[in-house]
C-alpha positions as CSV (number, residue, x, y, z in Angstrom):
1,M,-55.5,41.3,-51.5
2,K,-52.9,41.3,-54.3
3,K,-52.4,37.4,-53.6
4,L,-56.0,36.8,-53.9
5,I,-56.2,38.4,-57.6
6,Y,-53.1,36.4,-58.6
7,I,-54.7,33.1,-57.4
8,T,-58.0,34.0,-59.2
9,L,-56.1,34.9,-62.4
10,F,-53.9,31.7,-62.2
11,S,-57.0,29.6,-61.8
12,I,-59.1,31.2,-64.6
13,F,-55.7,30.7,-66.8
14,T,-55.5,27.1,-65.8
15,V,-58.9,26.2,-66.3
16,T,-59.0,27.9,-69.8
17,L,-56.0,26.0,-70.8
18,I,-57.4,22.8,-69.5
19,S,-60.6,23.2,-71.2
20,C,-58.9,23.8,-74.6
21,G,-56.9,20.5,-74.0
22,A,-58.9,18.5,-76.6
23,Y,-58.5,21.2,-79.3
24,S,-55.9,20.5,-81.9
25,F,-54.3,23.8,-83.1
26,T,-53.8,22.4,-86.6
27,G,-57.6,22.0,-86.6
28,G,-58.0,18.3,-87.6
29,S,-59.8,15.5,-85.7
30,T,-58.6,12.2,-86.8
31,G,-60.9,10.3,-84.2
32,D,-59.7,6.8,-83.7
33,A,-57.8,6.8,-87.0
34,K,-54.0,5.9,-86.5
35,T,-53.1,5.3,-90.3
36,L,-53.4,7.2,-93.4
37,Q,-53.3,6.0,-97.0
38,V,-52.9,8.2,-100.1
39,D,-52.8,6.7,-103.4
40,F,-51.1,8.1,-106.3
41,F,-53.2,10.8,-108.2
42,P,-52.8,10.2,-111.9
43,N,-53.4,13.3,-114.2
44,E,-56.3,12.7,-116.4
45,A,-56.7,16.4,-117.4
46,P,-56.8,17.1,-121.3
47,L,-53.7,19.4,-120.7
48,V,-50.9,17.6,-118.6
49,E,-48.2,18.9,-116.7
50,P,-45.6,16.2,-116.4
51,N,-44.8,16.4,-112.7
52,L,-48.1,17.4,-111.4
53,S,-49.3,14.1,-110.4
54,Q,-46.2,13.3,-108.1
55,R,-46.2,16.8,-106.7
56,F,-49.8,16.8,-105.6
57,T,-49.8,13.3,-104.2
58,Q,-46.8,14.3,-102.2
59,D,-47.9,17.5,-101.0
60,L,-51.4,15.9,-99.7
61,L,-49.4,13.5,-97.8
62,D,-47.1,15.7,-96.3
63,L,-50.0,18.1,-95.1
64,F,-51.6,15.2,-93.2
65,T,-48.3,13.8,-91.8
66,R,-47.6,17.3,-90.7
67,Q,-50.7,18.4,-89.2
68,T,-51.8,15.3,-87.5
69,N,-50.2,12.4,-85.8
70,L,-51.1,9.8,-88.5
71,T,-48.8,7.0,-89.8
72,S,-48.6,6.8,-93.4
73,V,-49.1,3.2,-94.9
74,K,-49.1,1.8,-98.4
75,S,-52.3,0.0,-98.0
76,N,-55.4,-0.6,-95.7
77,G,-55.2,2.9,-94.2
78,D,-57.8,3.9,-91.6
79,L,-58.2,7.1,-93.6
80,Y,-57.9,6.5,-97.5
81,F,-57.5,9.1,-100.1
82,S,-57.7,8.2,-104.0
83,G,-58.8,10.1,-107.1
84,E,-57.4,11.9,-110.0
85,I,-56.6,15.2,-111.5
86,T,-59.3,16.0,-113.9
87,G,-58.5,19.5,-114.9
88,Y,-55.5,21.7,-115.8
89,R,-56.7,24.8,-117.7
90,I,-55.0,28.1,-118.8
91,N,-57.8,31.0,-119.6
92,P,-57.4,34.7,-120.3
93,M,-59.0,36.6,-117.5
94,S,-58.9,40.3,-118.2
95,A,-58.6,42.2,-121.5
96,T,-56.6,45.3,-122.4
97,A,-57.7,48.1,-124.7
98,A,-56.1,46.5,-127.7
99,Q,-58.4,43.2,-127.0
100,T,-55.4,41.2,-125.8
101,A,-55.3,39.3,-122.6
102,A,-53.9,41.2,-119.5
103,Q,-54.0,38.2,-117.3
104,N,-54.2,34.6,-117.4
105,R,-55.4,32.0,-115.1
106,L,-54.2,28.6,-114.3
107,T,-57.1,26.4,-112.7
108,I,-56.4,22.9,-111.4
109,T,-59.3,20.5,-110.6
110,V,-58.9,17.4,-108.5
111,N,-61.4,14.7,-107.9
112,V,-61.1,13.3,-104.5
113,R,-62.5,9.9,-103.0
114,F,-62.0,9.7,-99.1
115,V,-62.7,6.6,-97.1
116,N,-62.9,6.8,-93.3
117,K,-62.9,3.2,-92.0
118,K,-63.7,4.3,-88.8
119,D,-66.6,6.3,-89.4
120,D,-68.0,5.6,-92.8
121,K,-70.5,8.8,-92.3
122,K,-67.4,11.0,-93.2
123,D,-66.8,9.1,-96.5
124,F,-67.1,11.6,-99.8
125,E,-66.2,11.9,-103.2
126,K,-65.9,15.7,-104.1
127,Q,-63.9,17.9,-106.8
128,F,-61.7,20.6,-105.3
129,S,-60.3,23.4,-107.4
130,F,-58.4,26.4,-107.2
131,Y,-56.4,29.0,-109.4
132,S,-53.8,31.5,-109.8
133,D,-53.5,34.4,-112.0
134,F,-50.4,35.5,-113.8
135,D,-49.4,38.2,-116.2
136,A,-50.4,37.3,-119.9
137,N,-46.8,38.4,-121.3
138,A,-45.2,35.6,-118.8
139,Q,-44.7,32.2,-119.9
140,L,-46.1,29.6,-117.6
141,S,-42.8,27.7,-116.9
142,G,-40.1,28.1,-114.4
143,G,-40.6,30.5,-111.5
144,V,-44.1,31.6,-112.7
145,L,-45.2,28.0,-112.9
146,E,-43.6,27.1,-109.7
147,S,-45.4,29.9,-107.9
148,A,-48.6,29.2,-109.4
149,L,-48.3,25.6,-108.5
150,D,-47.4,26.5,-105.0
151,E,-50.4,28.7,-104.4
152,I,-53.0,26.4,-106.1
153,L,-51.8,23.0,-104.4
154,E,-51.2,24.6,-101.0
155,R,-55.0,25.7,-101.2
156,I,-56.4,22.5,-102.6
157,T,-54.5,20.4,-100.1
158,Q,-55.7,22.4,-97.3
159,D,-59.4,22.4,-98.5
160,I,-59.1,18.4,-98.7
161,F,-57.8,18.5,-95.2
162,N,-60.5,20.5,-93.9
163,A,-63.2,18.6,-95.6
164,S,-62.3,15.2,-94.4
165,L,-61.0,16.1,-90.9
166,N,-63.1,19.1,-90.1
167,D,-66.4,18.4,-91.8
168,W,-66.2,21.5,-94.0
């Protein structure tokens, strides 16, 4: 009887694993695509952070190469990303009793054009934006800036990944 229970549980477990075989734990479905092209995203925002273009472009490329089996190419990629950074703003968010800002918000906006040469129904042009709040008494430089950029770029690149490979 015990042997029958073990065989049944093992069978259920095996069938479950096999049925999940087509699922990618990273969540991205690249279809028939084999190559990825990410063009440089120039910073066209009115306020410019000098290293933002290079960092964003590299973060986007790194995310796709880490979470998919796509090969990065310089031209003629099956999946092609281009665009520009269109917004880099710092706004006061909450006020104190003395009518000064208690927190500021850094918001970055990126316009992305995505072309899927294997399935043109998945092509899009969209804006992606995210923000990070920081203390109004802190200077947006050094560790504060790095922390804010880490948070914002991680979220924007993940949103782009989801929109292009997961149809979100």
